[in-house]
MARGUPA-946829 format. One line per 4 residues: number of its first residue (from 1); their letters; for each residue x, y, z of N, C-alpha, C, O. Coordinates in Angstrom, 1 decimal. Atoms other than C-alpha are relative to their C-alpha. Layout:
// MARGUPA-946829
NUM	a	X/Y/Z/X/Y/Z/X/Y/Z/X/Y/Z ~ ...
END
This chain:
// MARGUPA-946829
1	msvr	0.2/-0.1/1.4/129.8/-82.4/63.7/1.4/-0.3/-0.7/2.4/0.3/-0.4 ~ -1.2/0.4/0.7/132.4/-84.1/61.4/0.2/1.0/-1.1/-0.7/1.4/-1.9 ~ -0.4/-0.9/1.1/134.3/-81.8/59.0/0.7/-0.8/-1.0/1.7/-1.5/-0.7 ~ -0.6/0.8/1.1/135.1/-83.3/55.7/1.2/0.7/-0.5/1.2/1.9/-0.8
5	raep	-1.3/-0.5/0.5/138.7/-82.8/54.6/-0.1/0.3/-1.5/-0.4/-0.6/-2.2 ~ 0.0/-0.3/1.4/139.0/-81.0/51.3/1.1/-0.8/-0.7/2.2/-0.9/-0.2 ~ -1.0/0.8/0.8/140.7/-83.2/48.7/0.9/1.0/-0.8/0.5/2.0/-1.2 ~ -0.9/-0.8/0.8/143.7/-81.8/46.9/-0.4/0.1/-1.4/-1.1/-0.7/-1.9
9	ypha	0.3/-0.2/1.4/143.5/-80.4/43.4/0.5/-1.2/-0.8/1.6/-1.6/-0.6 ~ -0.4/1.2/0.7/143.6/-83.3/41.0/1.3/0.1/-0.7/2.1/-0.9/-0.7 ~ -1.2/-0.2/0.8/146.5/-81.9/39.1/1.2/0.4/0.9/2.3/0.5/0.5 ~ -1.0/-0.4/-0.9/148.4/-80.8/42.2/0.8/-1.2/0.5/0.3/-2.3/0.7
13	ephg	-0.9/1.0/-0.4/151.4/-82.9/43.2/0.7/0.4/1.3/1.1/1.6/1.4 ~ -0.7/-0.3/-1.2/153.0/-83.1/46.6/1.5/0.4/-0.3/2.0/0.0/-1.3 ~ -1.4/-0.4/0.2/156.5/-81.6/47.1/0.9/-1.2/0.0/0.6/-2.2/0.8 ~ -0.9/1.2/0.0/159.3/-84.0/46.3/-0.4/-1.1/-0.9/0.2/-2.1/-0.9
17	hdhs	0.5/1.1/0.8/157.3/-86.0/43.8/0.9/-0.1/-1.3/1.4/0.9/-1.8 ~ -0.9/0.3/1.1/159.3/-87.6/41.0/-0.8/0.3/-1.3/-1.8/-0.3/-1.5 ~ 0.6/-0.3/1.3/158.5/-86.1/37.6/0.6/-0.7/-1.2/0.3/-0.4/-2.3 ~ -0.6/0.7/1.1/160.4/-88.6/35.6/-1.0/-0.8/-0.8/-0.7/-1.0/-2.0
21	haep	0.9/0.8/0.7/157.3/-90.5/34.6/-1.1/0.9/-0.7/-2.1/0.4/-1.2 ~ 1.0/-0.9/0.6/155.3/-87.3/33.4/0.0/-0.2/-1.5/0.9/-0.6/-2.1 ~ 0.3/0.2/1.4/153.8/-87.4/30.0/0.8/1.1/-0.8/0.8/2.2/-0.4 ~ -0.7/-1.0/0.8/155.9/-85.7/27.3/-1.0/1.0/-0.7/-2.2/0.6/-0.9
25	hgaa	0.9/-1.0/0.6/154.5/-82.5/25.7/-0.2/-0.5/-1.5/0.8/-0.8/-2.2 ~ 0.3/0.4/1.4/152.7/-83.4/22.4/-1.3/0.6/-0.4/-1.7/1.6/0.1 ~ 1.2/-0.5/0.5/149.5/-83.1/20.6/-1.1/0.0/1.0/-2.0/0.8/1.0 ~ 1.1/0.1/-1.0/147.4/-84.1/23.6/0.3/0.9/1.2/-0.6/0.9/2.1
29	avap	-0.3/-0.9/-1.1/149.0/-81.6/25.9/-0.9/1.2/0.0/-1.5/1.5/-1.0 ~ 0.8/-1.2/-0.1/147.2/-78.6/27.2/0.5/1.1/-0.9/1.8/1.3/-1.0 ~ -0.4/-1.1/0.8/147.3/-75.6/24.9/0.8/1.0/0.8/0.6/1.2/2.0 ~ -0.8/-0.9/-0.8/150.0/-73.1/25.9/-0.7/1.2/0.7/-0.3/1.6/1.7
33	hapd	0.7/-1.1/-0.6/147.5/-70.3/26.5/-1.0/-0.4/1.1/-1.4/0.5/1.8 ~ 1.0/0.4/-1.0/145.3/-72.4/28.8/0.8/-0.2/1.3/1.9/-0.6/1.3 ~ -0.7/0.2/-1.3/146.1/-72.4/32.6/0.2/-1.5/0.2/-0.4/-2.4/-0.4 ~ -0.3/1.4/-0.4/147.5/-75.6/34.1/-1.2/-0.7/0.5/-1.9/-0.2/1.4
37	gvpp	1.1/0.8/-0.4/145.0/-78.3/34.5/-1.4/0.3/-0.6/-2.3/-0.3/-0.3 ~ 1.2/-0.4/0.6/142.3/-76.5/32.4/0.0/-0.6/-1.4/0.8/-0.2/-2.2 ~ 0.1/0.5/1.4/141.3/-78.5/29.3/-0.4/1.0/-1.0/-1.1/2.0/-0.6 ~ 0.4/-0.9/1.1/140.9/-76.7/26.0/-1.5/0.0/-0.2/-2.1/-1.0/0.0
41	rqpv	1.5/-0.1/0.2/137.4/-75.4/25.3/-0.4/-0.8/-1.2/0.2/-0.6/-2.3 ~ 0.5/0.8/1.1/135.5/-77.8/23.2/-1.0/0.8/-0.9/-1.7/1.6/-0.3 ~ 1.0/-0.8/0.8/133.4/-76.5/20.2/-1.4/-0.4/0.4/-1.7/-1.6/0.8 ~ 1.4/0.3/-0.3/129.7/-76.2/20.8/-0.7/-0.8/-1.0/-0.6/-0.5/-2.2
45	rrea	0.7/0.9/0.9/127.6/-78.9/19.3/-1.4/0.6/-0.2/-2.3/0.6/0.7 ~ 1.2/-0.8/0.2/124.8/-76.9/17.7/-1.3/-1.0/0.0/-2.4/-0.5/0.3 ~ 1.1/0.9/0.0/122.6/-80.0/17.2/-0.6/-0.3/1.4/-1.7/-0.7/1.5 ~ 0.5/0.3/-1.4/122.4/-80.4/21.0/-1.0/1.1/0.4/-1.7/0.9/1.4
49	fahi	0.8/-1.1/-0.4/120.6/-77.0/21.2/-1.0/0.3/-1.0/-1.7/1.4/-0.9 ~ 0.9/-0.3/1.1/118.5/-77.1/18.0/-1.4/0.0/0.5/-2.3/0.6/-0.2 ~ 1.3/0.1/-0.4/115.4/-77.9/20.0/-0.5/1.2/0.8/-1.7/1.4/1.1 ~ 0.3/-1.3/-0.8/115.5/-74.5/21.9/-0.4/1.0/-1.0/0.4/1.4/-1.9
53	pgwg	0.4/-1.1/1.0/113.4/-71.9/20.0/0.8/1.2/0.1/1.0/1.8/1.2 ~ -0.8/-1.2/0.0/115.5/-69.0/19.0/1.5/-0.1/0.3/2.2/0.9/0.3 ~ -1.4/0.2/-0.3/118.8/-70.5/19.9/0.9/0.3/-1.2/0.6/0.0/-2.3 ~ -0.9/-0.4/1.0/121.7/-69.1/17.9/-0.3/1.3/-0.6/0.3/1.7/-1.6
57	adla	0.3/-1.3/0.6/120.1/-65.7/17.2/1.1/1.0/0.2/1.2/2.0/-0.6 ~ -1.1/-1.0/-0.2/123.2/-63.9/18.6/1.3/-0.5/-0.6/2.3/0.0/-0.2 ~ -1.2/0.5/0.6/125.7/-65.9/16.6/0.4/0.9/-1.2/-0.3/1.9/-1.5 ~ -0.4/-0.8/1.2/127.5/-64.6/13.5/-1.1/-0.1/-1.0/-1.9/-1.0/-1.0
61	kadr	1.1/-0.1/0.9/125.2/-63.5/10.7/-0.1/-1.3/-0.9/-1.3/-1.7/-1.1 ~ 0.1/1.2/0.9/126.1/-66.5/8.5/-0.4/-1.3/0.8/-0.8/-2.2/0.2 ~ 0.3/1.2/-0.8/125.4/-68.9/11.5/-1.4/0.2/0.6/-1.8/-0.7/1.3 ~ 1.3/-0.2/-0.7/122.0/-67.4/12.5/-1.1/-0.9/-0.7/-0.9/-1.2/-1.9
65	payp	1.0/0.9/0.6/118.9/-69.6/12.0/-0.7/0.6/-1.2/-1.2/-0.1/-2.1 ~ 0.8/-0.7/1.1/117.2/-67.0/9.7/0.8/0.3/-1.2/0.3/0.7/-2.2 ~ -0.9/-0.3/1.1/120.2/-66.6/7.4/-0.3/-1.0/-1.2/-0.5/-2.2/-0.9 ~ -0.1/-1.3/0.6/119.9/-65.9/4.4/-1.3/0.8/-0.2/-1.3/1.7/-1.0
69	merq	1.3/-0.6/0.2/116.3/-64.8/4.8/-0.2/1.2/0.8/-1.3/1.9/0.8 ~ 0.1/-1.2/-0.8/117.0/-61.9/7.1/-0.1/1.2/-0.9/0.4/1.2/-2.0 ~ 0.2/-1.2/0.8/116.0/-58.5/5.9/1.4/0.7/-0.1/2.1/1.0/0.8 ~ -1.2/-0.7/0.3/118.9/-56.7/4.2/-0.4/1.3/-0.8/-1.0/1.1/-1.8
73	pprl	-0.8/-0.3/-1.3/119.7/-53.9/5.1/-0.9/-0.2/1.2/-2.1/-0.2/1.1 ~ 0.8/0.2/-1.2/118.6/-54.3/8.7/-1.1/1.1/0.2/-0.9/2.2/-0.4 ~ 1.1/-1.0/-0.2/115.4/-52.5/9.8/0.5/1.2/0.8/0.0/2.3/0.6 ~ -0.4/-1.1/-1.0/117.2/-50.4/12.5/1.3/0.5/-0.4/2.3/0.4/0.4
77	dplp	-1.2/-0.6/0.4/119.9/-48.8/10.5/0.3/1.3/0.8/-0.7/2.0/1.0 ~ -0.2/-1.3/-0.7/121.6/-46.0/12.4/-0.2/1.2/-0.9/0.1/1.2/-2.1 ~ 0.4/-1.2/0.8/120.4/-42.6/11.2/1.3/0.8/-0.3/2.3/0.7/0.5 ~ -1.3/-0.7/0.4/123.0/-40.4/9.4/0.3/1.1/1.1/1.5/1.3/1.4
81	sgrp	-0.3/-1.0/-1.0/122.6/-37.7/12.1/0.2/-0.6/1.4/0.7/0.1/2.3 ~ -0.1/0.6/-1.3/122.6/-40.2/15.0/-1.1/0.2/0.9/-1.1/-0.3/2.0 ~ 1.2/-0.3/-0.9/119.3/-38.9/16.4/-1.2/0.2/-0.9/-1.2/0.9/-1.9 ~ 1.3/-0.1/0.8/115.7/-39.2/15.1/-0.5/1.4/0.0/-0.1/2.2/0.9
85	vqqr	0.6/-1.4/0.1/113.7/-36.1/14.1/-0.8/0.2/1.2/-1.6/-0.7/1.6 ~ 0.7/-0.4/-1.2/112.3/-34.4/17.2/-1.5/0.1/-0.4/-1.9/0.9/-1.2 ~ 1.4/-0.1/0.2/108.5/-34.9/17.4/-0.5/1.2/0.7/-0.1/1.6/1.8 ~ 0.6/-1.2/-0.6/106.5/-31.8/18.0/-1.2/-0.3/0.9/-2.1/-1.0/0.5
89	psve	1.1/0.4/-0.9/104.2/-32.0/21.1/-1.2/0.8/-0.4/-1.2/2.0/-0.6 ~ 1.3/-0.6/0.2/100.5/-31.3/20.4/-0.8/0.1/1.3/-1.8/0.7/1.3 ~ 0.6/0.0/-1.3/99.5/-31.9/24.0/1.1/0.1/1.1/2.3/0.1/0.8 ~ -0.9/-0.1/-1.1/101.1/-31.5/27.4/0.7/-1.4/0.3/0.0/-2.3/0.4
93	vlhs	-0.7/1.3/-0.2/103.8/-34.2/27.9/0.9/0.2/1.2/1.8/1.1/1.2 ~ -0.8/-0.1/-1.2/105.4/-34.7/31.3/1.2/-0.9/-0.2/1.2/-1.9/-0.8 ~ -1.2/0.8/0.1/109.0/-35.9/31.5/0.8/0.1/1.3/0.6/1.0/2.1 ~ -0.7/0.1/-1.3/111.4/-36.8/34.2/1.0/1.2/0.1/1.4/1.8/-0.8
97	terp	-1.0/-1.1/-0.3/113.6/-34.2/35.9/1.4/-0.4/-0.4/2.2/0.5/-0.5 ~ -1.3/0.4/0.4/116.6/-36.3/34.9/0.3/0.4/-1.4/1.5/0.4/-1.8 ~ -0.1/-0.3/1.4/116.0/-35.3/31.3/0.0/1.5/-0.2/-0.9/2.2/0.4 ~ 0.1/-1.4/0.2/116.7/-31.8/30.0/-1.2/0.4/-0.9/-1.6/1.5/-0.8
101	gltp	1.1/-0.3/0.8/113.8/-32.1/27.6/-0.7/-1.2/-0.4/-0.5/-2.3/0.2 ~ 0.7/1.1/0.5/111.5/-34.4/25.7/0.8/-1.0/-0.8/1.8/-0.5/-1.4 ~ -0.7/1.0/0.8/112.6/-37.6/24.1/-0.4/0.3/-1.5/-1.4/0.9/-1.7 ~ 0.3/-0.3/1.4/112.7/-37.5/20.2/-1.4/-0.5/-0.4/-2.1/0.1/-1.2
105	vfgt	1.3/0.5/0.3/109.5/-39.7/20.1/-0.7/-0.3/1.3/-0.1/-0.8/2.3 ~ 0.7/0.2/-1.2/106.8/-39.8/22.7/-1.5/-0.2/-0.3/-1.9/0.0/-1.4 ~ 1.5/0.3/0.1/103.1/-40.8/23.2/-0.8/1.2/0.4/-0.5/2.0/1.3 ~ 0.9/-1.1/-0.3/100.3/-38.3/23.2/-1.5/-0.5/0.2/-2.4/0.3/0.2
109	gqpp	1.4/0.6/-0.1/97.3/-40.6/23.8/-0.7/0.3/1.3/-1.9/0.4/1.3 ~ 0.6/-0.3/-1.3/96.8/-39.8/27.5/0.6/1.2/0.6/1.4/1.1/1.5 ~ -0.6/-1.2/-0.6/97.6/-36.2/28.3/-0.6/0.2/1.4/-1.7/-0.2/1.7 ~ 0.5/-0.3/-1.3/97.3/-35.1/31.9/-1.2/0.9/0.0/-1.1/2.0/-0.6
113	kgls	1.2/-0.9/-0.1/93.9/-33.6/32.8/-0.7/-0.3/1.3/-0.6/-1.4/1.9 ~ 0.7/0.1/-1.2/91.7/-33.1/35.7/0.8/-0.1/1.3/2.0/0.3/1.3 ~ -0.7/0.1/-1.3/92.6/-33.9/39.3/1.2/-1.0/-0.1/2.3/-0.7/0.5 ~ -1.2/1.0/0.2/94.8/-36.9/38.2/1.1/0.7/-0.7/2.3/0.4/-0.4
117	gmlr	-1.1/-0.7/0.8/96.7/-34.6/35.8/0.7/0.9/1.0/1.9/1.0/0.9 ~ -0.7/-0.8/-1.0/97.4/-32.2/38.7/0.9/-0.8/0.8/2.0/-0.4/1.1 ~ -0.8/0.8/-0.9/98.7/-35.0/40.8/1.2/-0.5/-0.8/2.3/-0.6/-0.2 ~ -1.1/0.4/0.8/100.9/-36.2/37.9/1.0/1.1/-0.2/2.2/0.9/-0.2
121	rvaf	-1.0/-1.2/0.1/102.4/-32.7/37.5/0.8/0.1/1.3/2.0/0.4/1.2 ~ -0.7/0.0/-1.3/103.2/-32.8/41.2/1.1/-1.1/0.0/2.2/-0.9/0.5 ~ -0.9/1.1/-0.1/104.8/-36.2/40.9/1.2/0.2/-0.9/2.3/-0.2/-0.4 ~ -1.1/-0.2/0.9/107.0/-35.2/38.0/0.9/1.1/0.4/1.9/1.4/-0.2
125	kfse	-0.9/-1.0/-0.6/108.5/-32.4/40.1/1.1/-0.7/0.8/2.1/-0.1/1.1 ~ -0.9/0.8/-0.8/110.3/-35.1/42.1/0.8/-0.9/-1.0/0.4/-1.3/-2.0 ~ -0.9/0.9/0.8/113.2/-37.2/40.8/-0.6/-1.4/0.0/-1.3/-1.8/0.9 ~ 0.4/1.4/0.0/112.6/-40.8/39.8/0.6/-0.8/1.1/0.1/-1.9/1.4
129	sdlr	-0.6/0.7/-1.2/114.8/-41.8/42.7/-0.7/0.3/1.3/-0.4/-0.2/2.3 ~ 0.7/-0.4/-1.2/112.4/-40.2/45.1/-1.3/-0.8/0.1/-2.0/-1.0/-0.9 ~ 1.2/0.8/-0.2/109.7/-42.4/46.6/-1.3/0.8/-0.3/-2.3/0.2/-0.7 ~ 1.2/-0.8/0.2/107.2/-39.6/46.4/-0.5/0.1/-1.4/-1.7/0.2/-1.7
133	hwlv	0.3/0.0/1.5/107.4/-39.6/42.6/-1.0/-1.1/-0.3/-2.0/-1.0/-1.0 ~ 0.8/1.2/0.4/106.0/-43.1/42.4/-1.3/-0.1/0.8/-2.3/-0.6/0.3 ~ 1.3/0.1/-0.8/103.5/-42.9/45.3/-1.0/0.9/-0.5/-2.2/0.6/-0.6 ~ 1.0/-1.0/0.6/101.9/-39.8/43.8/-0.6/-0.5/-1.3/-1.7/-0.3/-1.6
137	llfa	0.5/0.6/1.3/101.7/-41.5/40.4/-1.0/-1.1/0.2/-2.0/-1.2/-0.5 ~ 1.0/1.0/-0.3/100.0/-44.5/41.9/-1.3/0.5/0.5/-2.3/0.0/0.1 ~ 1.3/-0.7/-0.5/97.5/-42.3/43.7/-0.7/0.6/-1.2/-1.9/0.6/-1.2 ~ 0.6/-0.7/1.2/96.9/-40.4/40.4/-0.7/-1.0/-0.8/-1.7/-0.8/-1.4
141	drvn	0.7/1.1/0.7/96.1/-43.7/38.7/-1.3/-0.4/0.6/-2.3/-0.6/-0.1 ~ 1.2/0.3/-0.7/93.5/-44.5/41.3/-1.1/1.1/-0.2/-2.2/0.9/-0.5 ~ 0.9/-1.2/0.3/92.0/-41.0/40.9/-0.5/0.0/-1.4/-1.7/0.3/-1.6 ~ 0.4/0.1/1.4/92.0/-41.4/37.2/-1.1/-1.0/-0.3/-1.9/-0.9/-1.2
145	mveg	1.0/1.1/0.1/90.0/-44.6/37.5/-1.4/0.5/0.4/-2.4/0.3/-0.3 ~ 1.3/-0.6/-0.5/87.3/-42.8/39.5/-0.5/1.1/-1.0/-1.7/1.1/-1.3 ~ 0.4/-0.9/1.0/87.3/-40.0/36.9/-0.6/-0.6/-1.2/-1.5/-0.1/-1.8 ~ 0.5/0.7/1.1/86.8/-42.5/34.2/-1.4/-0.5/0.2/-2.3/-0.5/-0.7
149	vcsd	1.3/0.5/-0.4/83.8/-44.0/36.0/-1.0/1.2/-0.1/-2.1/1.0/-0.6 ~ 0.9/-1.2/0.0/82.3/-40.5/36.5/-0.3/0.5/-1.4/-1.4/0.9/-1.7 ~ 0.1/-0.4/1.4/82.9/-39.7/32.8/-1.0/-0.9/-0.7/-1.8/-0.4/-1.5 ~ 0.9/0.9/0.7/81.1/-42.8/31.7/-1.5/0.2/0.5/-2.4/0.2/-0.3
153	lahg	1.3/-0.2/-0.5/78.1/-42.1/34.0/-0.5/1.3/-0.6/-1.7/1.4/-0.9 ~ 0.4/-1.3/0.5/78.0/-38.5/32.7/-0.5/-0.1/-1.5/-1.3/0.6/-1.9 ~ 0.3/0.2/1.4/77.8/-39.8/29.1/-1.1/-1.1/-0.2/-1.4/-1.5/-1.3 ~ 1.1/1.0/0.1/75.0/-42.3/29.9/0.4/-1.4/-0.1/-0.4/-2.3/-0.5
157	hvpr	-0.5/1.3/0.1/77.2/-45.3/30.0/0.3/-0.6/1.4/1.1/0.0/2.1 ~ -0.2/0.6/-1.3/77.0/-47.5/33.1/1.2/-1.1/-0.1/1.0/-2.1/-0.8 ~ -1.1/0.9/0.1/80.4/-49.3/33.5/-0.3/-1.4/0.6/-1.0/-1.4/1.7 ~ 0.2/1.4/-0.6/80.3/-53.1/34.1/1.2/-0.3/0.9/2.2/-1.0/0.4
161	vyae	-1.1/0.1/-0.9/82.6/-53.0/37.1/0.3/-1.5/0.3/1.5/-1.9/0.3 ~ -0.2/1.4/-0.4/82.1/-56.7/38.0/0.6/-0.8/-1.1/1.6/-1.5/-0.9 ~ -0.6/0.7/1.1/82.8/-58.0/34.5/1.4/0.5/-0.4/2.2/-0.3/-0.7 ~ -1.3/-0.6/0.4/85.7/-55.6/33.8/1.1/-0.4/1.0/2.2/-0.4/0.7
165	mggr	-1.0/0.4/-1.0/87.4/-56.7/37.1/0.2/-1.5/0.0/0.8/-2.0/0.9 ~ -0.2/1.4/0.1/87.2/-60.3/36.0/-0.8/-0.9/0.9/-0.5/-2.0/1.2 ~ 0.9/0.8/-0.9/84.3/-61.4/38.2/-0.5/-1.3/-0.6/-0.6/-2.3/0.0 ~ 0.6/1.2/0.6/82.8/-63.8/35.7/1.1/-1.1/-0.2/0.8/-2.2/0.0
169	aelk	-1.0/1.0/0.2/86.1/-65.4/34.9/0.4/-0.7/1.4/0.6/-1.9/1.4 ~ -0.4/0.6/-1.3/86.9/-65.9/38.6/-1.2/-0.9/0.5/-0.9/-1.9/1.1 ~ 1.1/0.9/-0.4/83.4/-67.3/39.3/0.0/-1.3/-0.8/-0.4/-2.4/-0.2 ~ -0.1/1.2/0.8/84.0/-69.8/36.5/1.2/-0.9/0.4/1.1/-2.1/0.5
173	hnpa	-1.2/0.7/-0.2/87.6/-70.8/37.2/0.4/-0.1/1.5/1.2/-1.0/1.9 ~ -0.4/0.0/-1.4/87.9/-70.0/41.0/-1.2/0.3/0.8/-1.3/1.3/1.4 ~ 1.3/-0.2/-0.8/84.4/-70.4/42.6/0.3/0.2/1.5/-0.4/1.0/2.1 ~ -0.3/-0.1/-1.5/85.9/-70.8/46.1/0.5/1.4/0.3/0.0/2.0/1.3
177	gaar	-0.5/-1.3/-0.3/87.8/-67.6/45.9/-1.1/1.1/-0.2/-1.2/2.0/0.5 ~ 1.1/-0.9/0.3/84.8/-65.8/44.4/-1.0/0.0/1.2/-1.6/1.0/1.6 ~ 0.9/0.1/-1.1/82.6/-67.1/47.3/0.6/0.7/1.2/-0.1/1.4/2.0 ~ -0.6/-0.7/-1.1/85.1/-65.8/49.9/-0.1/1.5/-0.2/-0.3/2.2/0.8
181	kaaa	0.1/-1.4/0.2/85.2/-62.4/48.3/-1.5/0.5/0.2/-1.7/1.6/0.8 ~ 1.4/-0.4/-0.2/81.4/-62.3/48.2/-0.4/0.0/1.5/-1.1/0.9/1.9 ~ 0.3/0.0/-1.4/81.2/-63.3/51.8/0.6/1.2/0.8/0.0/1.7/1.7 ~ -0.7/-1.2/-0.6/83.7/-60.6/52.8/-0.8/1.3/-0.3/-0.9/2.1/0.6
185	vvav	0.8/-1.2/0.4/81.7/-58.0/50.9/-1.3/0.1/0.8/-1.7/1.2/1.3 ~ 1.3/0.0/-0.8/78.4/-59.0/52.6/0.3/0.3/1.4/-0.5/1.0/2.1 ~ -0.3/-0.3/-1.4/80.1/-59.0/56.0/0.3/1.5/0.2/-0.2/2.0/1.2 ~ -0.3/-1.5/-0.1/81.5/-55.5/55.5/-1.3/0.8/-0.1/-1.5/1.8/0.6
189	agla	1.2/-0.8/0.2/78.2/-54.2/54.2/-1.0/-0.2/1.2/-1.6/0.8/1.6 ~ 0.8/0.2/-1.2/76.3/-55.8/57.1/0.5/0.7/1.2/-0.3/1.3/1.9 ~ -0.6/-0.8/-1.1/78.7/-54.3/59.6/-0.3/1.5/-0.1/-0.6/2.1/0.9 ~ 0.3/-1.4/0.3/78.3/-50.9/58.0/-1.4/0.3/0.3/-1.7/1.4/0.8
193	ylll	1.4/-0.3/-0.2/74.6/-51.2/58.1/-0.4/0.0/1.5/-1.1/0.8/2.0 ~ 0.3/0.1/-1.4/74.5/-52.2/61.8/0.6/1.3/0.7/-0.1/1.8/1.6 ~ -0.5/-1.2/-0.6/76.8/-49.3/62.7/-0.9/1.2/-0.3/-1.1/2.1/0.6 ~ 0.8/-1.1/0.4/74.6/-46.9/60.8/-1.3/0.0/0.8/-1.8/1.0/1.3
197	rsrq	1.3/0.1/-0.8/71.4/-48.2/62.6/0.2/0.3/1.4/-0.6/1.0/2.1 ~ -0.2/-0.3/-1.4/73.0/-48.0/66.0/0.2/1.5/0.2/-0.2/2.1/1.2 ~ -0.2/-1.5/-0.1/74.0/-44.3/65.4/-1.4/0.7/-0.1/-1.7/1.6/0.6 ~ 1.4/-0.6/0.1/70.4/-43.5/64.3/-0.8/-0.2/1.3/-1.5/0.7/1.7
201	rrrq	0.7/0.2/-1.2/69.0/-45.1/67.4/0.5/0.9/1.2/-0.3/1.4/2.0 ~ -0.5/-0.8/-1.0/71.3/-43.2/69.6/-0.4/1.5/-0.1/-0.7/2.2/0.9 ~ 0.5/-1.3/0.2/70.3/-40.0/68.0/-1.5/0.2/0.4/-1.9/1.2/0.9 ~ 1.4/-0.1/-0.3/66.6/-40.8/68.5/-0.2/0.0/1.5/-1.1/0.6/2.1
205	lr	0.1/0.0/-1.4/67.2/-41.6/72.2/0.4/1.3/0.6/-0.1/1.7/1.7 ~ -0.4/-1.3/-0.5/68.8/-38.2/72.7/-1.1/1.0/-0.1/-1.0/2.1/0.3
END
């Protein structure tokens, strides 16, 4: 395998080179604060990036695309106290063990309840750096899904599992994948039926 020899730095000169023909320092010379051989930074041509949506949003206020139509004063002015007013909890709110208490603002739409709520209380006893915290939360989500289906059935509402899981959309846009899933479901159901029948026959023979 041939090894390519690295070329010397373009501005490096061998020892003993005559500097008598070097260019004099002038307007075209490198700025004093720039390292040797590094050209000065050229100004950014804004028209070259004008086609990018949102470009320039982090520039100076007078250079932003929305200026002077920006809202003044800004929407997120710092509060005088530096902390928003603490929201009072009306339901049970779980929070991480890394926090001494609740955040100033929190959601109350899905309070923990039932078996999934018990699992979530157990999960929040572990630190967020602990794998058990996330595994128990994932399991609680699956349990909560089953609880939701049972709640719908108890209230006389039959959930449309196939449609809610995107079955119609997959049948329309990915018929091959839908056919494979249907074949897998039929195969599993048939295998379960055969196993059940064989057990019943064995019991009858005994």
